[in-house]
C-alpha positions in Angstrom: 101.0 192.0 106.4 100.0 191.8 102.3 98.5 188.6 100.6 100.0 186.7 97.7 98.4 184.4 95.7 99.8 182.1 92.6 98.5 179.4 90.5 99.0 177.6 87.8 96.9 174.5 86.4 93.7 173.8 84.6 91.0 175.8 86.0 90.1 179.3 85.2 92.8 181.4 87.2 91.4 184.7 87.5 88.8 182.9 90.0 91.1 180.8 91.8 93.0 183.7 92.3 90.7 186.2 93.2 88.7 183.8 95.7 92.3 183.4 97.2 92.5 186.9 98.0 89.2 187.0 99.3 90.8 184.4 101.9 93.4 186.8 103.3 91.2 190.0 103.5 91.4 189.6 107.1 95.0 190.7 106.7 94.2 194.2 106.0 94.9 195.5 102.4 94.7 199.4 100.8 94.6 197.7 97.1 94.7 194.8 94.9 95.7 193.7 91.7 95.9 190.6 89.6 98.6 189.3 86.7 97.6 186.6 84.0 99.3 184.9 81.0 98.5 181.8 78.9 96.0 182.9 76.7 97.9 184.2 73.8 97.0 187.9 74.6 100.5 188.4 76.3 100.7 189.7 80.2 97.6 190.9 81.2 97.2 193.3 84.7 94.4 194.8 86.3 94.6 196.9 89.7 92.6 198.9 91.9 92.8 201.1 94.8 90.5 199.9 98.2 89.0 197.1 98.5 88.9 193.7 96.2 85.2 194.6 94.9 87.0 196.8 93.5 89.2 195.0 91.3 86.3 192.7 90.5 84.3 195.7 88.8 87.6 196.7 87.1 87.7 192.9 86.0 84.1 192.8 85.1 84.4 195.8 82.8 87.8 194.6 81.3 88.3 190.9 81.4 91.0 188.9 81.5 92.0 184.9 81.3 94.8 182.6 81.5 96.6 179.3 82.6 98.9 180.8 85.1 99.2 184.1 87.2 99.5 186.0 90.4 97.7 188.1 92.7 98.1 190.3 95.7 96.7 192.5 98.4 98.9 195.7 99.6 99.2 197.2 102.4 101.3 200.2 101.6 104.8 200.4 103.0 106.6 202.3 100.2 104.3 204.7 98.4 100.7 205.8 98.6 97.8 203.4 98.5 97.1 204.3 94.8 96.5 202.5 91.7 99.8 203.0 90.5 101.7 201.7 93.6 99.3 198.1 93.5 100.9 195.4 92.8 101.6 193.1 90.6 104.9 195.2 89.2 106.2 195.4 85.6 109.7 195.9 84.3 110.8 198.2 81.4 109.3 195.3 78.9 106.1 194.4 80.6 106.8 190.8 80.1 107.6 190.4 83.7 105.9 190.9 86.8 106.5 190.5 90.2 104.4 190.6 93.6 106.0 191.0 97.1 105.4 191.0 100.8 108.5 192.6 102.8 110.7 195.5 102.7 113.6 196.3 101.0 115.6 198.2 102.8 118.1 199.0 99.9 116.1 199.9 97.5 116.9 203.8 96.8 120.3 202.5 96.2 119.3 200.1 93.6 116.6 202.2 92.3 119.4 204.7 91.7 121.9 202.7 89.8 119.0 200.9 87.8 118.1 204.1 86.5 121.5 205.4 85.7 121.4 201.8 83.7 118.6 203.4 81.4 115.7 201.9 83.7 112.2 203.7 83.9 110.5 203.5 87.2 106.7 204.8 87.4 105.9 204.0 91.0 106.8 204.7 94.2 107.4 201.8 95.7 110.4 199.1 96.8 108.9 196.4 94.9 109.0 198.0 91.6 113.3 197.3 92.0 112.5 193.5 92.0 110.8 193.8 88.5 113.8 195.8 87.0 116.6 193.7 88.7 114.9 190.5 87.3 114.5 192.1 83.8 118.5 193.3 84.0 119.5 189.6 84.7 116.6 187.9 82.5 118.2 189.6 78.9 119.5 187.4 76.4 123.2 186.7 76.1 125.0 187.2 72.7 123.8 183.8 70.9 120.5 184.8 71.5 119.6 183.0 74.5 118.2 183.8 78.0 118.9 182.2 81.2 116.2 180.6 83.1 113.4 182.8 85.1 114.6 181.2 88.3 118.4 182.5 87.6 117.1 185.8 86.9 115.4 185.7 90.1 117.9 184.0 92.0 120.9 186.6 91.2 118.3 189.2 91.8 117.3 188.1 95.3 121.5 188.2 96.4 121.0 191.9 95.6 118.1 192.6 98.4 118.6 193.8 101.7 115.6 193.4 103.8 113.0 190.7 104.4 110.7 189.3 101.3 108.2 186.5 99.9 107.8 187.1 96.1 106.3 185.6 92.9 107.2 186.4 89.7 105.7 185.4 86.1 107.0 186.3 82.6 105.3 186.1 79.6 108.5 184.5 78.2 108.7 181.3 80.3 104.2 180.3 80.1 102.8 178.2 83.2 105.9 179.1 85.4 105.3 180.6 88.6 109.2 181.3 90.8 108.7 182.5 94.1 111.2 183.0 96.7 111.4 183.9 100.8 113.2 185.5 103.1 111.5 186.5 105.8 107.5 187.0 105.5 105.7 183.3 105.2 105.2 181.5 101.8 103.4 178.4 101.4 103.5 176.0 98.4 100.5 174.1 97.2 100.5 170.8 96.0 96.8 169.8 93.6 96.2 167.2 91.0 97.6 168.9 88.5 97.6 172.1 89.6 100.2 174.0 92.2 99.8 177.0 94.0 101.7 179.8 95.9 100.5 181.9 98.5 101.3 183.9 101.8 99.2 181.9 104.2 97.2 178.8 104.0 93.6 179.7 104.1 94.1 181.0 100.1 94.4 177.8 99.0 92.7 175.1 101.5 89.3 175.1 99.3 91.8 173.3 96.4 94.3 171.3 98.2 95.6 170.2 101.8 98.8 169.2 100.9 101.3 172.2 101.7 104.9 173.0 102.7 106.1 175.9 103.7 109.4 177.8 102.3 112.2 178.2 104.4 114.0 181.4 104.5 116.4 181.4 101.7 114.4 179.0 99.9 113.7 179.2 96.1 110.6 177.5 94.5 110.0 176.9 90.6 106.1 176.1 90.2 105.1 174.9 86.5 102.4 172.4 85.3 104.6 169.7 86.0 105.3 169.9 89.6 107.3 172.1 92.0 111.4 172.2 92.3 112.9 173.5 94.9 116.7 175.0 95.5 118.1 177.2 97.7 119.4 180.8 96.6 122.6 179.1 95.4 120.8 176.9 93.5 121.6 173.4 95.5 118.5 171.2 95.5 116.8 170.6 98.9 113.4 169.3 100.2 110.7 170.3 102.3 108.4 168.0 104.4 104.4 168.1 102.9 102.2 168.7 105.2 98.6 167.5 105.0 96.4 169.8 107.0 93.7 168.8 109.0 92.1 172.3 109.9 89.1 173.5 108.0 89.3 177.0 106.7 87.6 179.0 109.6 90.6 177.3 112.2 93.2 178.5 109.7 92.2 182.1 109.6 92.0 182.4 113.4 95.9 181.5 112.9 96.3 179.2 115.6 94.4 181.1 117.9 91.3 180.0 120.1 89.1 182.9 119.2 89.3 185.7 116.4 89.3 188.7 119.3 92.5 186.7 120.8 94.1 186.9 117.5 93.3 190.3 117.0 94.6 191.6 120.4 98.4 189.8 119.5 97.8 191.4 116.2 97.6 195.1 117.4 101.4 195.8 117.4 101.7 194.8 113.9 98.4 196.8 113.0 99.6 199.9 114.1 103.1 199.5 112.6 101.8 198.2 108.8 99.2 201.4 108.9 102.1 203.9 109.9 104.5 202.4 107.6 102.4 203.0 104.5 101.9 206.8 105.2 105.8 207.7 105.3 107.6 208.7 102.6 111.2 206.8 102.7 112.6 209.4 100.0 111.0 212.6 101.8 110.2 211.9 105.4 106.9 213.0 104.7 103.6 212.0 106.5 100.5 211.4 104.1 96.9 211.4 105.6 95.2 211.7 102.8 92.7 208.8 103.6 92.1 210.3 107.3 89.8 213.1 105.5 91.2 215.2 108.3 91.7 219.3 108.0 94.7 221.1 108.3 93.3 222.8 111.7 91.9 219.8 113.0 95.4 218.0 112.9 96.6 220.9 114.5 94.3 220.7 117.2 95.2 216.9 117.9 98.7 217.8 117.9 98.0 220.7 120.8 95.7 218.2 122.6 98.2 215.9 122.8 101.0 218.9 124.2 103.1 218.6 120.9 104.7 222.4 120.3 106.9 223.5 117.3 105.1 221.5 114.5 105.4 222.6 110.7 102.7 221.5 108.7 102.9 221.6 104.9 99.3 220.5 102.8 99.6 219.6 99.1 96.7 219.6 97.1 96.3 217.7 93.8 93.3 216.7 91.3 91.2 214.1 92.8 93.7 214.0 95.9 94.5 215.7 99.1 97.8 214.8 100.2 98.6 215.3 103.4 100.2 216.7 105.9 103.9 216.4 106.4 105.3 217.1 110.3 108.6 218.3 109.9 109.3 218.5 113.5 107.7 217.9 117.0 108.5 217.8 120.8 107.1 217.8 123.8 107.3 221.3 125.8 109.7 221.2 128.5 107.7 221.0 132.1 108.5 223.8 134.2 110.9 223.1 137.2 
Protein backbone atom coordinates (compact mmCIF):
# COMPACT_ATOMS: atom_id res chain seq x y z
CA UNK A 1 0.00 0.00 0.00
CA UNK A 2 1.34 3.42 -0.97
CA UNK A 3 1.58 6.43 1.32
CA UNK A 4 -0.10 9.83 0.87
CA UNK A 5 0.50 13.06 2.80
CA UNK A 6 -1.01 16.46 2.01
CA UNK A 7 -0.76 19.77 3.88
CA UNK A 8 -2.30 23.25 3.79
CA UNK A 9 -1.18 25.71 6.46
CA UNK A 10 1.41 28.14 7.76
CA UNK A 11 4.29 25.74 8.40
CA UNK A 12 7.02 24.98 5.90
CA UNK A 13 5.22 22.48 3.72
CA UNK A 14 8.16 20.34 2.59
CA UNK A 15 9.34 19.19 6.06
CA UNK A 16 5.75 18.41 7.08
CA UNK A 17 5.20 16.21 4.04
CA UNK A 18 8.62 14.49 4.15
CA UNK A 19 8.30 13.66 7.85
CA UNK A 20 4.79 12.40 7.25
CA UNK A 21 6.02 10.12 4.47
CA UNK A 22 8.77 8.88 6.76
CA UNK A 23 6.10 7.77 9.26
CA UNK A 24 4.59 5.68 6.47
CA UNK A 25 7.79 3.93 5.42
CA UNK A 26 6.70 0.79 7.25
CA UNK A 27 4.09 0.29 4.50
CA UNK A 28 6.78 -0.46 1.91
CA UNK A 29 7.54 1.54 -1.26
CA UNK A 30 9.98 1.75 -4.16
CA UNK A 31 9.84 5.46 -5.14
CA UNK A 32 8.78 8.77 -3.64
CA UNK A 33 7.79 12.24 -4.75
CA UNK A 34 6.43 15.60 -3.66
CA UNK A 35 4.63 18.53 -5.32
CA UNK A 36 4.22 21.97 -3.72
CA UNK A 37 2.97 25.39 -4.75
CA UNK A 38 2.15 28.78 -3.29
CA UNK A 39 5.47 30.61 -3.33
CA UNK A 40 5.06 32.31 -6.69
CA UNK A 41 7.10 29.75 -8.65
CA UNK A 42 4.23 27.67 -9.94
CA UNK A 43 3.84 23.96 -9.29
CA UNK A 44 7.17 22.39 -8.29
CA UNK A 45 7.71 18.63 -8.36
CA UNK A 46 10.59 16.47 -7.13
CA UNK A 47 10.64 12.68 -7.49
CA UNK A 48 13.15 9.89 -6.95
CA UNK A 49 13.42 6.16 -7.43
CA UNK A 50 14.16 4.14 -4.31
CA UNK A 51 14.04 5.25 -0.70
CA UNK A 52 12.94 8.54 0.82
CA UNK A 53 16.54 9.57 1.42
CA UNK A 54 16.99 9.71 -2.37
CA UNK A 55 14.12 12.18 -2.62
CA UNK A 56 15.63 14.22 0.21
CA UNK A 57 18.90 14.39 -1.71
CA UNK A 58 17.06 15.59 -4.82
CA UNK A 59 15.41 18.30 -2.70
CA UNK A 60 18.76 19.25 -1.15
CA UNK A 61 20.25 19.76 -4.60
CA UNK A 62 17.17 21.55 -5.94
CA UNK A 63 15.17 23.03 -3.03
CA UNK A 64 11.48 23.87 -3.23
CA UNK A 65 8.93 25.47 -0.95
CA UNK A 66 5.30 26.55 -0.86
CA UNK A 67 2.19 26.88 1.26
CA UNK A 68 0.43 23.69 0.22
CA UNK A 69 1.42 20.39 -1.30
CA UNK A 70 1.08 16.63 -1.57
CA UNK A 71 3.60 13.81 -1.27
CA UNK A 72 3.59 10.10 -2.04
CA UNK A 73 5.52 6.89 -1.54
CA UNK A 74 4.72 4.43 -4.31
CA UNK A 75 4.66 0.67 -4.41
CA UNK A 76 4.56 -0.04 -8.13
CA UNK A 77 1.42 -1.70 -9.49
CA UNK A 78 1.27 -0.32 -13.05
CA UNK A 79 4.66 0.46 -14.52
CA UNK A 80 8.14 -0.18 -13.23
CA UNK A 81 9.51 1.44 -10.06
CA UNK A 82 11.30 4.31 -11.81
CA UNK A 83 11.54 8.07 -11.34
CA UNK A 84 9.26 8.80 -14.28
CA UNK A 85 6.59 6.47 -12.86
CA UNK A 86 6.84 7.95 -9.35
CA UNK A 87 4.01 10.13 -8.09
CA UNK A 88 2.89 12.94 -8.21
CA UNK A 89 1.69 12.75 -11.82
CA UNK A 90 0.96 15.76 -14.01
CA UNK A 91 -1.56 16.61 -16.68
CA UNK A 92 -0.58 17.97 -20.09
CA UNK A 93 -0.36 21.54 -18.83
CA UNK A 94 1.76 20.77 -15.78
CA UNK A 95 -0.68 22.79 -13.66
CA UNK A 96 -2.45 19.82 -12.04
CA UNK A 97 -0.89 16.97 -10.08
CA UNK A 98 -2.32 13.83 -8.53
CA UNK A 99 -1.22 11.23 -5.99
CA UNK A 100 -3.17 7.99 -5.82
CA UNK A 101 -3.39 4.72 -3.92
CA UNK A 102 -5.20 1.79 -5.49
CA UNK A 103 -5.79 0.50 -9.00
CA UNK A 104 -7.76 2.03 -11.86
CA UNK A 105 -9.07 -1.10 -13.54
CA UNK A 106 -10.37 0.65 -16.65
CA UNK A 107 -7.32 2.85 -17.19
CA UNK A 108 -6.46 1.34 -20.59
CA UNK A 109 -9.81 2.25 -22.13
CA UNK A 110 -9.71 5.70 -20.50
CA UNK A 111 -6.15 6.24 -21.69
CA UNK A 112 -7.03 5.25 -25.26
CA UNK A 113 -9.91 7.72 -25.35
CA UNK A 114 -7.82 10.53 -23.83
CA UNK A 115 -5.04 9.96 -26.37
CA UNK A 116 -7.62 10.20 -29.16
CA UNK A 117 -8.66 13.55 -27.66
CA UNK A 118 -5.07 14.81 -27.85
CA UNK A 119 -3.69 14.09 -24.38
CA UNK A 120 -0.03 13.05 -24.20
CA UNK A 121 1.05 10.46 -21.63
CA UNK A 122 4.59 10.24 -20.26
CA UNK A 123 4.40 7.33 -17.79
CA UNK A 124 3.38 3.67 -17.66
CA UNK A 125 1.03 4.19 -14.71
CA UNK A 126 -2.73 4.03 -14.32
CA UNK A 127 -2.60 7.12 -12.09
CA UNK A 128 -1.66 9.46 -14.92
CA UNK A 129 -5.11 8.86 -16.40
CA UNK A 130 -6.59 10.63 -13.34
CA UNK A 131 -4.49 13.75 -13.92
CA UNK A 132 -5.59 13.98 -17.55
CA UNK A 133 -9.25 13.43 -16.68
CA UNK A 134 -9.10 16.25 -14.13
CA UNK A 135 -7.49 18.45 -16.79
CA UNK A 136 -10.27 17.57 -19.22
CA UNK A 137 -13.00 18.64 -16.78
CA UNK A 138 -11.08 21.67 -15.44
CA UNK A 139 -10.85 23.57 -18.72
CA UNK A 140 -12.22 27.10 -19.07
CA UNK A 141 -15.66 27.51 -20.56
CA UNK A 142 -16.60 29.84 -23.41
CA UNK A 143 -16.97 32.82 -21.06
CA UNK A 144 -13.44 32.37 -19.71
CA UNK A 145 -14.40 30.88 -16.36
CA UNK A 146 -13.55 27.40 -15.19
CA UNK A 147 -15.30 25.00 -12.79
CA UNK A 148 -13.97 24.54 -9.27
CA UNK A 149 -11.23 21.94 -8.92
CA UNK A 150 -13.50 19.77 -6.78
CA UNK A 151 -16.09 19.70 -9.57
CA UNK A 152 -13.45 18.44 -12.00
CA UNK A 153 -12.35 15.78 -9.51
CA UNK A 154 -15.98 14.81 -8.88
CA UNK A 155 -16.54 14.21 -12.60
CA UNK A 156 -13.24 12.32 -12.78
CA UNK A 157 -13.93 9.82 -10.00
CA UNK A 158 -17.24 8.92 -11.62
CA UNK A 159 -15.27 7.72 -14.65
CA UNK A 160 -13.01 5.41 -12.63
CA UNK A 161 -13.54 1.70 -12.12
CA UNK A 162 -11.56 0.12 -9.30
CA UNK A 163 -10.36 1.28 -5.90
CA UNK A 164 -8.66 4.53 -5.09
CA UNK A 165 -7.72 7.11 -2.52
CA UNK A 166 -6.40 10.24 -4.19
CA UNK A 167 -5.37 13.82 -3.60
CA UNK A 168 -5.25 16.55 -6.24
CA UNK A 169 -3.81 20.07 -6.29
CA UNK A 170 -3.66 22.75 -8.96
CA UNK A 171 -1.65 25.93 -9.27
CA UNK A 172 -4.87 27.60 -10.46
CA UNK A 173 -6.61 27.05 -7.10
CA UNK A 174 -4.02 27.96 -4.43
CA UNK A 175 -4.07 26.46 -0.95
CA UNK A 176 -6.57 23.76 -1.83
CA UNK A 177 -6.32 19.96 -1.79
CA UNK A 178 -9.16 17.82 -3.09
CA UNK A 179 -9.19 14.29 -1.69
CA UNK A 180 -11.50 11.39 -2.56
CA UNK A 181 -11.88 7.81 -1.41
CA UNK A 182 -13.31 4.61 -2.82
CA UNK A 183 -11.57 1.69 -1.10
CA UNK A 184 -8.11 2.45 0.33
CA UNK A 185 -8.07 4.42 3.60
CA UNK A 186 -7.87 8.21 3.70
CA UNK A 187 -7.80 10.39 6.81
CA UNK A 188 -8.26 14.14 7.28
CA UNK A 189 -6.38 15.90 10.09
CA UNK A 190 -7.71 19.07 11.72
CA UNK A 191 -5.08 21.36 13.22
CA UNK A 192 -4.83 24.98 14.33
CA UNK A 193 -5.24 26.90 11.06
CA UNK A 194 -3.70 23.93 9.26
CA UNK A 195 -5.19 20.83 7.69
CA UNK A 196 -3.86 17.50 6.56
CA UNK A 197 -4.64 14.61 4.21
CA UNK A 198 -3.03 11.22 4.74
CA UNK A 199 -3.39 7.56 3.94
CA UNK A 200 -2.81 6.57 7.57
CA UNK A 201 -2.88 8.16 11.00
CA UNK A 202 0.86 8.01 11.92
CA UNK A 203 1.70 10.49 9.15
CA UNK A 204 -0.05 13.38 10.94
CA UNK A 205 -0.08 12.45 14.65
CA UNK A 206 2.85 14.75 15.41
CA UNK A 207 0.75 17.74 14.28
CA UNK A 208 -2.80 16.88 15.35
CA UNK A 209 -4.83 14.21 17.10
CA UNK A 210 -8.18 15.40 15.78
CA UNK A 211 -9.04 13.41 12.70
CA UNK A 212 -11.82 11.82 10.73
CA UNK A 213 -11.73 9.08 8.14
CA UNK A 214 -13.26 9.46 4.71
CA UNK A 215 -15.82 6.80 3.87
CA UNK A 216 -16.19 5.28 0.41
CA UNK A 217 -17.78 7.86 -1.86
CA UNK A 218 -16.53 10.85 0.17
CA UNK A 219 -14.86 13.90 -1.39
CA UNK A 220 -13.08 16.43 0.84
CA UNK A 221 -12.05 19.98 -0.10
CA UNK A 222 -9.20 20.98 2.21
CA UNK A 223 -8.24 24.66 2.38
CA UNK A 224 -6.64 27.04 4.86
CA UNK A 225 -10.17 27.92 6.03
CA UNK A 226 -11.21 24.36 6.85
CA UNK A 227 -12.63 21.21 5.31
CA UNK A 228 -15.80 20.81 3.26
CA UNK A 229 -17.12 17.28 2.83
CA UNK A 230 -19.53 15.99 0.18
CA UNK A 231 -20.33 12.74 -1.55
CA UNK A 232 -19.42 12.15 -5.21
CA UNK A 233 -22.69 13.78 -6.25
CA UNK A 234 -21.94 16.99 -4.36
CA UNK A 235 -24.34 16.41 -1.48
CA UNK A 236 -22.93 17.81 1.82
CA UNK A 237 -22.20 15.18 4.47
CA UNK A 238 -20.59 15.02 7.90
CA UNK A 239 -18.19 12.59 9.54
CA UNK A 240 -17.52 12.16 13.23
CA UNK A 241 -14.27 13.78 14.37
CA UNK A 242 -12.17 11.50 16.56
CA UNK A 243 -9.54 12.49 19.09
CA UNK A 244 -6.73 9.95 18.78
CA UNK A 245 -5.15 8.89 22.07
CA UNK A 246 -2.57 6.50 20.57
CA UNK A 247 1.07 7.41 20.63
CA UNK A 248 2.86 7.22 17.26
CA UNK A 249 4.31 3.76 17.96
CA UNK A 250 0.87 2.36 18.79
CA UNK A 251 -0.46 3.91 15.60
CA UNK A 252 2.23 2.25 13.50
CA UNK A 253 1.27 -1.12 15.00
CA UNK A 254 -2.16 -0.67 13.45
CA UNK A 255 -4.03 -2.15 16.39
CA UNK A 256 -1.81 -5.23 16.73
CA UNK A 257 -0.10 -6.02 20.02
CA UNK A 258 3.34 -6.48 18.45
CA UNK A 259 5.03 -5.45 15.21
CA UNK A 260 5.79 -9.12 14.52
CA UNK A 261 2.11 -10.02 14.71
CA UNK A 262 1.27 -7.12 12.40
CA UNK A 263 3.87 -8.26 9.88
CA UNK A 264 2.56 -11.85 9.96
CA UNK A 265 -0.93 -10.71 9.05
CA UNK A 266 0.42 -8.37 6.36
CA UNK A 267 2.30 -11.13 4.50
CA UNK A 268 -0.45 -11.90 1.93
CA UNK A 269 -0.73 -8.20 1.04
CA UNK A 270 3.05 -7.85 0.84
CA UNK A 271 3.31 -10.78 -1.61
CA UNK A 272 0.43 -9.41 -3.70
CA UNK A 273 1.87 -5.88 -3.83
CA UNK A 274 5.33 -7.17 -4.71
CA UNK A 275 3.95 -9.18 -7.63
CA UNK A 276 1.65 -6.47 -8.98
CA UNK A 277 4.44 -3.99 -9.49
CA UNK A 278 6.42 -6.35 -11.69
CA UNK A 279 3.72 -7.39 -14.13
CA UNK A 280 2.90 -5.22 -17.14
CA UNK A 281 -0.86 -4.85 -17.53
CA UNK A 282 -0.34 -4.09 -21.23
CA UNK A 283 1.84 -7.01 -22.30
CA UNK A 284 1.81 -9.51 -19.44
CA UNK A 285 5.61 -9.33 -19.20
CA UNK A 286 7.16 -9.84 -15.78
CA UNK A 287 9.93 -7.37 -14.87
CA UNK A 288 12.64 -8.61 -12.52
CA UNK A 289 15.24 -5.88 -12.91
CA UNK A 290 15.64 -5.26 -9.17
CA UNK A 291 16.23 -8.93 -8.39
CA UNK A 292 19.69 -8.91 -10.02
CA UNK A 293 19.14 -12.44 -11.34
CA UNK A 294 20.57 -13.72 -14.60
CA UNK A 295 18.57 -15.59 -17.21
CA UNK A 296 20.50 -18.78 -16.42
CA UNK A 297 19.81 -18.46 -12.70
CA UNK A 298 16.14 -17.83 -13.41
CA UNK A 299 15.92 -20.94 -15.64
CA UNK A 300 17.59 -23.03 -12.95
CA UNK A 301 15.07 -21.81 -10.37
CA UNK A 302 12.15 -22.63 -12.66
CA UNK A 303 13.51 -26.10 -13.35
CA UNK A 304 14.02 -26.70 -9.64
CA UNK A 305 10.38 -25.78 -9.15
CA UNK A 306 9.37 -28.39 -11.72
CA UNK A 307 8.23 -25.92 -14.38
CA UNK A 308 8.59 -26.80 -18.07
CA UNK A 309 7.88 -25.17 -21.42
CA UNK A 310 9.04 -21.79 -20.21
CA UNK A 311 9.90 -19.07 -22.71
CA UNK A 312 12.15 -16.31 -21.42
CA UNK A 313 12.85 -13.03 -23.16
CA UNK A 314 15.40 -10.57 -21.80
CA UNK A 315 15.70 -6.94 -22.78
CA UNK A 316 18.80 -4.84 -22.14
CA UNK A 317 18.74 -1.07 -21.97
CA UNK A 318 21.22 1.58 -20.96
CA UNK A 319 21.56 1.65 -17.14
CA UNK A 320 18.82 -0.92 -16.88
CA UNK A 321 18.39 -4.65 -17.17
CA UNK A 322 14.73 -5.15 -17.86
CA UNK A 323 13.73 -8.56 -16.94
CA UNK A 324 12.58 -11.65 -18.19
CA UNK A 325 9.06 -12.27 -19.29
CA UNK A 326 7.44 -15.63 -18.63
CA UNK A 327 5.13 -16.24 -21.54
CA UNK A 328 4.06 -19.79 -20.74
CA UNK A 329 4.83 -22.15 -17.91
CA UNK A 330 3.28 -25.35 -16.66
CA UNK A 331 4.24 -28.22 -14.43
CA UNK A 332 4.95 -31.55 -16.11
CA UNK A 333 2.24 -34.14 -16.01
CA UNK A 334 2.96 -36.86 -13.48
CA UNK A 335 3.51 -40.29 -15.06
CA UNK A 336 0.57 -42.63 -14.73
